[in-house]
N, C-alpha and C positions, 0 to 999 in steps of 0.2 A: 280823581279824574285825570291827573297828570299822565298816568300810564296810558289811558285811552287816547288822549291827545297826541302823545308821542308816537304810539302805534299807528294812529290814523294818518299822521303826517308822513310816516314811513310808507304806509300803504298808498297814499296819494302820490308820493314821489316815484313809485314804481309803475304808475300809469303811463301809457296804456300797456296792459298786460298782454304778453304773447298769446295769440288766439288759442293755441292748444292748451296752454296753462289755464286760461280763463274758462274754457269748456270743462276742464277737469274740476275746477272750483265750483262752477255752476252746477255740475252734476252732483258733486258731493253734498252741497248745501240743499239742493232740491230733495235728494233722497233722505238726508238726515232730518230735515225739517218735517217732511210729510210722515216719515216713519215715527219719529218721536212724538210729535204733536198729537197724532192719532192714537199712538200706543198709550199715552198718558190717560186717554179717555176710554181705554178698554179694547181698542182694535186688536185683533188677534194675529194679523199677518206678521210673519217674520221679516227681518230685514231683507233676506234673500228673495222672499216672495214679493216684497215691495219693489225691489230693484227690477225683477223680471217683469212685473206688471207695468211699472212706469217707464222703463227703458225700452222694453221689447214688446209690450202689450200681451205678454204670455201669463197664463195662470198655471202655477205648478203646485203639486200636492193638493190635498183637500183644503179648501178655503171657504169661509163663510161669504156668501154672495153680498150680504150687506156690508161686510168689511172691505170687500173688493171695490164696490161702488163708492164707498166712503173715501177710500184712499185715492181713487181716480178724481173724485170731486174735490178733494183737498188740493191736489196738484193744480187743477183748474183755478181754484181760489187763489193759490199762490201766484200764478201767472197774472191773474186779474189785479192783485195787489201791487205787483211789480210794475205793471203797465200803468196803473193809476198813479203810482208814486212818481213816475217819470214825467207825467203831465203836470208841470209846475204851475200852470195857469188855472188848473181845476181844483177848487176847494173840496175837502172831504164833506160828504153829505149823508144824511140818513138814508136816502134812496140807495146809495152805493152800499152802505152797511147791510140794508135789508136784502139787496140783490146778492151780496156775498153770502149771506146766511142761506138764502134760497138755493144758491149754487152748491153749498156744502150739504144741505139736507135733501135737496133734489125734489122732494114732494112731501105732502102731509102724510102722517102715518099715525096709527092708533097704538097706544101703550096700554097693556092690560096688567093689572096688579092684584095681588091677593094679600089681605091684611092678616096678621097673626091669628085673629079670631075667626078666620075662614071666609069673611066677606070679601067680595070682589069689587073692583072699580076699573074704569077705563077712561082715557081722555085722549084728545087729539093733539099731536105736536104739529104746529103750523110752520111751514117753511116760508121764511121771508116776512113773517108777521110778529109783532111784539106779543108777549105772553098774555094769555087771557085768564090764567089761574096763578096763584102764588107758587113760587118755586124755591121755598126755603129748604134748608138742608139740616140734617141732624149731625152735630159735631161728635167728636170722639168721646166727649164727656156725657153725651146723651141729651144735650141742650139744643133747642132749635136755633138756627142762625138765619135771620130774615134778610132777604134781598128786597129791592124796591117792589112795591105792590103793582099789580097790573094798572091800577088807576093813575099812579104817579109816574110810571115809566115813560110815557111820551114826553112829558115836560122835562124830566131829568135827562133824557137823551138829547133833547133840543139844547138844553143848557150845556151839556157835555161837549157837543160838537161846536157850539158857539165859543165856548171857552178855549177849545183846542185851536180853532182857526185863528183866534185872536192871540193866543200864546205863541203860536208858531210865527206869526207876523212880528210880534214884539222881540222874539229871540232871546229872552232873558234866561232861559234854561238851555242846557246842552241837549243834543238830540236824545241821548240815553235817558236823561232826567225826564224830558218831555214824554218820551215813549213809555217809560215805566209808570209815570203818573197817569197817563192816558189809559194804560192797561188796568191799573188798580181801580181807577174811578169807574171804568166800564164794568169790571167784575162786581163791584158793589151794587150796580144797577141790575145786572144779570137780566138783560131785557128780553131774551128769548127763552123758550121752554126747553130747548136743548141746543148744544153746540156753542155755548158761551165761551168755554175754555179755548176751543179752536179759533173762534173769531178773535178773541183777545190777543192771541199770539200772532195772528195774521196782521191785525191792524197795528200792533206794536212794531212789527217789521216794516209796515208801510211807512211809518215815520222815519225809521233808520235808513231804509233804502232811498227814501226821498232826499235824505241829506248825504248820500254817498257812502253810507256804511253797509257792510255785508249783512246778509240774513243771519240772525242769531237763533240758536237752537237750545231749547230747554230739554235736556236729555230725560227720557222716561225713567232711566235708572236713578235719576236725581230728583224724582218727583217729590219725595218727602221733604227735601230741603227747599224746593220751590214752594210747596204748600206751607211749610213752616214760616218762610219769609213773609208770605201773604198774611198768615195768621197773626204774626207779631204786629203787623200794621193794623189788623182788625182790632186787636186788643187795645192798642194805643189810641185809636180813633173812637172806638165804641160801637155798639150794635145798631145804632140808628142808620138806616140805609142812606138817607139824604146827606148825612154827615160824611159817609164814605164816598158818596158821589161828588162831594165837594172837598175832598181831602187836599191838604197842602203838601208840598214837596217835603217839608221838614218832618211830616208825620209818617213818611213811608221809607225812612232811611234803610231798614233791613232789606226791603225789596229792591231799592236802587242798588245797594251793594251786591245783591245776588245777581241782578241783571247785568251789572257792570262786569262781573266775572265772566258771564256768558259772552259778552261783547269782546272782552279781552281775548278770550279763547278763539272767537271767530276771526278777529283781526290777525292774531298770530298765525292761524292756519292760512289766511289769505296772503300774508307776507311770504310765508314759506312757498305757497303755490305759485306766487308771482315770480319767485326766484328759480322756479323749476325744481324745488326741493320736495321731498316726500311730505304729503299732507295726511298721512295715515295717523290715526289716533291709537291709543293703547289697546283698544279692543277691536280694531278694524281687522286684525288677522282672522278673527273668528267669522266676521261677516264675509270677508273675501273668500275664506276657505269654503264656507257653505255654498256660496255662489259658484265658485269654480267646480265644486264637486257635484253640483246639481244634476248635471247630465249623466252622472254615474249612479244616481240613487237607485235606479232599477236594475243595475248591473253589479251585483255584489261579488263578482269574481275576484280572486286574489291575484290581480294583475300587477305588473311592475309599476304601471302608471298609478294605480290606486294606492299601492304601498308608498310610492314616492310622495304622493300628495299628503297622506296621513303623516308620513315621517317628516317631510320638509316644513309644511305649513301648520301642522297640528302639534305633533310631538316635540319638535325642536323648539317651537314657540313656547310650549309649556315649560321646557327646561330653561329657556331664557328668562321667563317670568319668575321661576324659582330662584335663579341666580340673582336677578335684579332685586328681589325682596330680601334675600339672605346676605348679600354681599357686604352690607354695612357691619355685619357681625363676624366676618371672617377673621378679624384681628384677634378674636378671643382665642383662636387656635394657633398652634405653631405652624401648621400648614393646612392648606385646603387644595385638593387636587381633583380636577374633573377628568374623567376617563371614559371615552365612548367605546362601545363595542357593538358590532353588527354581526349577527349570525343567522343561520337557518335560511340561506338564500336557496330556495328549492324550486324545482320545476315538476309540476304535476299535470294531470289532465285539465285542471282548471287554470293553468298558466303559472308563470313565475311569480314568486312573492318572497317577501321577507317574513320569516316565521318569528323571529325574535330580534329585538334591538335593546340595548341597555346603555344607560349612562350611570356612572358611579361618582359620588363625591366622597373622597376619603378625607376625614378630618383628623389631622394629627393633634394630639392633646398632651397637656402637661402630665397626665397620669396614664391615660390609655386612650386609644383612638377608636373611632367607629366609622362605619360607611353607610351612606344613604345610597340606595340603588334604585333607579327608576327603570322599570322594564316595560317594553311594548311587545306584545305578542299578537300575531295575526292568524285568524282561523278562517274557516270557510265563509261564514256569514257575519263575522264580527271581529273586533279587535279588543284587546284588553290592556289597560294601563294599571300597573301595580307599583307600589312604592314599599321597599323594605328597609329596615335599619339592621345593620349587623354589628355586633360587638364580639368580643372574644368568648362571651358566654351564650349568646342566643341570637336568634333572628326573629323579628316581629314584623308583621305586615302593618304598615301605616295607612295604606290606601289600596283598594282593589275594586275595579269596576269594569264591566264589559260595555262596549259601545257598538252599535250596529254601524254598517258602512254609511248610512245616511244620517248618522248622529255623531256629534263631535263633543269633545270635552268642553263643558260649559264654563262660563265665567265663575259661576258658583263652585263648580267642582275644582277649578284651578285654584281658587282661594282656599278651598277645603284642603287640597294637597299641601299648599304652602303653609297653612296654619298647623297641619299635623306634623310636618317636618319641623317647623319652628318650635312647636310645643315639645317635641321630643328633644331637640337641642337644649331647650331650657331645662327640661327634667334631667337630662344628662349632666348638665353643669351643677344643678342642685344636689344630685346624688353624689357627685365627686367632690363637692366642696368648692366654694367660690371665694375663699379668702384671698387677700391681696398677695400672700406669699406664693400662691400656686398659679394664679392667673398670669399669663405671659403678656401683660400689657406694656 
């Protein structure tokens, strides 16, 4: 907790934050929270679509109407939580929780399911009402995991809120401890038929925001770690729902540790933002590129602007990522040289464009060297990224893929490129021999 306290004090010392810096932070956390919290639950909107919808009220590309409405409702729910948190004289109530749930789900709807034996069933999801049917889940091992029954849910929810209001008054726990335990106890009740995950992350942030902390975000790409932390607590506490609904702080250490890391990340971003520094995270280049390029999706001409966007924000960033991942191993070689090359700047009926760009990494070695060359070529309706390795004997393609103008190299593809380069370097060392007499350490 010491790191959180230190960062929080630094964050508080920077108050009040310059208006333009605060607006930038508010916008980032608003988009990050809504996108990730809904993405965890299966919402299909991309980050770019989320930004266009919530910032400008625009719908781009084909999008599921339910997902669009869900995202807009999520943002309304986030505003409700922040406003409620600032009203220090108002205790948290079941009425507010049910109202928040109704805001997220908007209205009742019917779910239709078919069982493996071909029989069908249907049931109504009630917006703003506690569950009327069991909502247990099947775990990865095939075993059922029970949440509170519909009959015991009202009493457990009343106990849950009474405990929270008393615990906050007493102040024995830090805000992140209280928020995390609040989240966990709620999840073990699972009071609604749908939307429990989204509600739990909103009300957790209600507590943090109420105590002056920033909104924290559970990243959808980190969903497995989030669920694993919850599962470790489930195992420690046991399967009885009422035991989970009355869990003690000492029983949920893995979840507190996970949420603490999320809070540390949020505070570090806020401190950077308050100082006017960049608040971009490692994968923000991809989100930003998709958004900037959105207005060119239906214009796949090989223009200078289109080429520069792909070159500057996509291709160059890929190379930076490669360099960042491999740089710690550069000392294995006697020399490592980066060499850029730009060619094929043509002018045709469809406009000016770069037809080919390359970056080479030449690795000098104790026995023989090799070159990794990353090529970008642009064609009429797509561009291609290819990675080759050259030695004195041969040339082998490590990666080769076409991308359309409205598609960019994904995080998965970026990792794939880096892994293939790294695997080749490892294989090269193995083939040449890696005994101490030959390695230039």
